[in-house]
C-alpha positions in Angstrom: 150.6 -73.2 30.3 153.5 -74.5 32.4 156.8 -73.1 31.9 159.4 -74.7 29.7 161.3 -77.4 31.2 165.1 -76.9 31.9 165.1 -73.8 29.5 164.7 -76.0 26.5 161.4 -76.3 24.2 159.9 -79.0 26.1 156.9 -78.3 27.8 155.7 -79.8 31.2 152.2 -81.3 31.2 151.5 -83.8 34.0 151.4 -87.2 32.4 152.7 -86.3 29.1 156.2 -86.8 28.1 158.3 -85.2 25.2 156.1 -82.5 24.3 156.9 -79.4 22.4 155.5 -76.8 19.9 157.1 -77.1 16.5 156.6 -73.3 15.9 159.6 -71.2 15.7 161.5 -73.9 13.7 162.2 -72.1 10.4 159.1 -70.0 9.6 156.6 -72.6 11.3 153.9 -70.5 13.2 153.6 -71.2 16.9 150.5 -72.9 18.3 149.6 -74.9 15.4 151.6 -78.1 15.5 152.7 -80.1 18.6 154.5 -83.5 19.0 154.7 -85.6 22.1 154.6 -89.2 23.3 151.2 -91.0 23.7 148.5 -89.9 25.9 147.8 -93.0 27.7 149.2 -91.6 31.0 147.7 -88.1 30.7 146.3 -86.9 34.0 143.1 -85.0 34.3 145.3 -82.1 35.5 147.4 -82.7 32.5 144.4 -82.6 30.2 143.2 -79.3 31.9 146.6 -77.7 31.2 146.6 -79.1 27.6 143.1 -77.7 26.9 144.9 -74.3 26.9 146.7 -75.1 23.8 143.3 -75.3 21.9 143.9 -78.7 20.4 141.5 -79.9 17.8 143.1 -82.9 16.4 145.2 -85.7 17.8 147.1 -87.8 15.0 148.2 -91.2 16.5 150.8 -93.0 14.5 150.7 -96.2 16.6 149.7 -99.7 15.5 146.1 -100.6 16.3 147.1 -103.2 18.9 148.8 -100.2 20.8 145.6 -98.3 20.8 143.7 -101.1 22.4 146.3 -101.8 25.2 147.3 -98.1 25.7 144.6 -96.1 24.6 144.9 -92.1 24.6 143.2 -90.7 27.6 141.9 -87.2 26.6 139.6 -86.8 29.7 137.3 -83.9 28.8 139.3 -82.5 25.8 137.2 -81.9 22.8 139.5 -83.3 20.1 139.2 -85.7 17.1 141.5 -88.8 17.3 142.8 -90.1 14.1 144.9 -93.2 13.6 147.7 -93.4 11.0 149.8 -96.6 11.7 153.2 -96.0 10.2 154.7 -99.4 10.8 153.8 -102.1 8.0 150.7 -104.0 9.3 151.6 -107.1 7.6 155.1 -107.1 9.2 156.6 -109.7 11.6 155.6 -109.7 15.3 159.0 -108.9 16.5 159.4 -105.8 14.5 159.6 -103.8 17.7 162.8 -105.6 18.3 164.4 -104.5 14.9 167.1 -101.9 15.2 166.3 -98.5 14.4 168.7 -98.1 11.6 166.4 -100.9 9.8 163.2 -99.5 11.0 163.6 -96.0 9.7 164.3 -96.9 6.0 161.5 -99.5 6.2 159.1 -96.8 7.3 160.2 -94.6 4.4 159.9 -97.5 2.0 156.4 -98.6 3.1 154.6 -95.7 4.8 154.4 -93.1 2.1 150.6 -93.4 1.5 149.9 -93.1 5.4 152.1 -90.2 5.9 150.4 -88.4 3.0 147.1 -89.3 4.6 148.3 -87.9 7.9 149.5 -84.7 6.4 146.4 -84.3 4.6 144.5 -84.6 8.0 146.1 -81.3 8.8 144.2 -79.5 6.1 140.9 -80.7 7.1 138.4 -77.8 8.3 139.2 -76.9 11.8 141.9 -79.5 12.3 144.4 -77.1 13.8 146.0 -76.9 16.4 147.0 -80.6 16.1 149.1 -83.0 18.1 151.1 -85.8 16.5 152.3 -88.7 18.5 153.3 -92.5 18.6 154.3 -94.4 21.7 157.1 -92.2 23.1 156.9 -89.4 20.4 160.4 -90.2 18.9 160.9 -92.7 16.0 157.5 -92.6 13.9 156.7 -89.2 15.2 160.3 -88.2 14.5 160.1 -89.2 10.8 156.7 -87.7 10.2 157.7 -84.5 11.8 161.2 -84.4 10.0 159.5 -84.9 6.6 156.8 -82.3 7.4 159.4 -79.7 8.5 161.5 -80.3 5.5 158.4 -79.8 3.4 157.9 -76.4 5.2 161.5 -75.6 4.2 162.9 -75.7 7.9 166.8 -75.9 7.8 168.1 -79.4 8.3 170.2 -78.5 11.4 166.9 -77.3 13.1 165.2 -80.7 12.0 168.0 -82.7 13.6 168.0 -80.6 16.7 164.3 -81.1 17.2 164.7 -84.9 16.5 167.6 -85.2 19.2 165.5 -83.3 21.6 163.5 -86.5 22.3 166.6 -87.8 24.1 166.1 -85.1 26.7 162.3 -85.4 26.6 162.5 -89.1 27.3 165.1 -89.0 30.1 167.7 -91.0 27.9 170.6 -88.4 28.2 172.2 -90.6 30.8 171.8 -93.8 29.0 169.2 -96.4 27.9 165.9 -97.3 29.6 163.7 -100.2 29.7 160.4 -100.6 28.1 157.9 -103.1 27.5 156.4 -103.6 23.9 152.9 -104.7 22.9 153.8 -108.2 23.1 155.1 -108.0 26.7 158.8 -108.2 25.8 161.2 -106.0 27.9 163.6 -104.0 25.8 166.0 -101.3 25.9 165.6 -97.9 24.5 168.8 -96.1 23.7 169.4 -92.4 23.0 169.1 -91.6 19.2 171.8 -90.2 17.1 171.5 -87.5 14.3 172.5 -90.0 11.7 169.0 -91.8 11.8 167.0 -88.8 10.8 169.7 -87.3 8.2 169.6 -90.9 6.7 165.9 -90.4 6.3 166.2 -87.1 4.6 168.9 -88.4 2.4 167.0 -91.6 1.5 164.1 -89.4 0.0 166.5 -87.3 -1.6 168.1 -90.1 -3.3 165.0 -92.0 -4.3 162.6 -88.9 -5.0 164.8 -85.7 -5.3 163.6 -84.6 -1.8 160.6 -84.8 0.5 158.2 -82.9 -1.8 159.0 -85.5 -4.5 158.6 -88.3 -2.0 155.3 -87.1 -0.9 153.9 -86.3 -4.4 154.9 -89.7 -5.5 152.6 -91.0 -2.8 149.6 -89.0 -3.6 150.0 -85.5 -1.9 148.8 -82.9 -4.5 150.7 -79.8 -5.4 147.8 -77.7 -4.3 147.9 -79.4 -0.9 151.6 -78.8 -0.5 150.9 -75.0 -1.2 148.1 -75.1 1.4 150.3 -76.7 4.1 152.9 -74.0 3.7 150.4 -71.3 3.5 148.7 -72.7 6.7 151.6 -73.6 8.8 154.3 -70.9 8.0 154.4 -67.4 9.0 
């Protein structure tokens, strides 16, 4: 495995941006959960290096159209690919242009059952180690990871720090970058701020008493919560 980039938790894999191990946050066990940008640009050498992680499952949080236009390139990796679209599938086509402070609450309001299905996927036999990603591994991945880490009782300051690490992982520390959405529209990606993810955690606390209540309300069973904590924590 390559060395960490710039002394941070980011991992250097050819063709894969914004990659890190969630182990070491709170009591989360190393080597079981990873997050990253999409694998559409993963190189053959990158796949060879990623194979050292022993990945068994890749959870893709993108829309079906994104999967068609930019499919994950897993090369010879022996992994199961699973898709859990987090954005509303009956939403307007220009949703990619919505401001993030609108998108994040919308995902919390509409994606509860999908989030539960994704987390349940981590409990499938031989599902771990697993990698979670969306397009750039920041927004949809950031929400999913933040709620999972909160469920695993990781301190909020560590959840926020992991969320903000995507600014470095995506090269946004010096300002916004252009990107092209699935409809061919060129947009600007701006650095994210802590308020986006603290707002998500505050929203689930206000509406459901916390992440556990939110996930339970959308179908996650108490026994599954215990299993996630027992499996993913030291």
